[in-house]
N, C-alpha and C positions, 0 to 999 in steps of 0.2 A: 400777493393777491392768489387763493388759493380755491380749490374747486371742491364743493361736496360732493356727496355719490348723487344728489341728482343731476346735478350738470355733466357726471362722469357717463351718465348712461346715454349708450348709445346704440342699443339693440336695433336693429331694421328688423319688420315684418314685413312679409309678402303677401298679396291676396294670393288666390288660386292661379288668377289669370297670368299673374306675375312668375309665380313659380312655373307654372307651365311654360312660358316664354326663357326662363331660366335653363330649364331642364330640356326645352325643345320636345316636350310632350303635350299629347292632347288633356286637356281639361279632364275629358272624361276617366283616364287612366289614374289620375290622381283621386278622383273621387271612389273609383273602384279600391284603390289602396286603403283609401281610409275605412270605406267598408271592411274589408279583410284584414285591415289594421296591419299592411305589411308593407308600408311606405315609410315617407318620411315622417318626423314628428311634428306634430301641429298642436295649434291652439284652439277652443272653442271661447270667442268671445260673444257670449248672448248666439244671435244669429250665426256671427261672422266667425269664420274659419281663417287662420291666419299661421302663417309659419315664419319662425326665426330663422333668420339667414343663416346664421351661426348653425345651428342646429342643423340645418338641410348641407351645408357644407362639410359637416362632420359626416354625417349619415351617407354622404356621397363617399368620401375617405374609405368608410368600412365598409362599403359595398363596392370597390375596386377589386379588379382582377387581373392578374397580370402584373 
């Protein structure tokens, strides 16, 4: 029983609210980051903004200090 590419796709996309909870930041901060292009990577899916959780975790690692 093999899995094809469609069944292996397990990307998880977060809403702005979910991302704010994950990072423990105000949603307004995430909005400001998008305006200044200084925050986490994001996708525009029509009118909806989504963040791939793997991209967010990689971004966090890149911005780690100490």
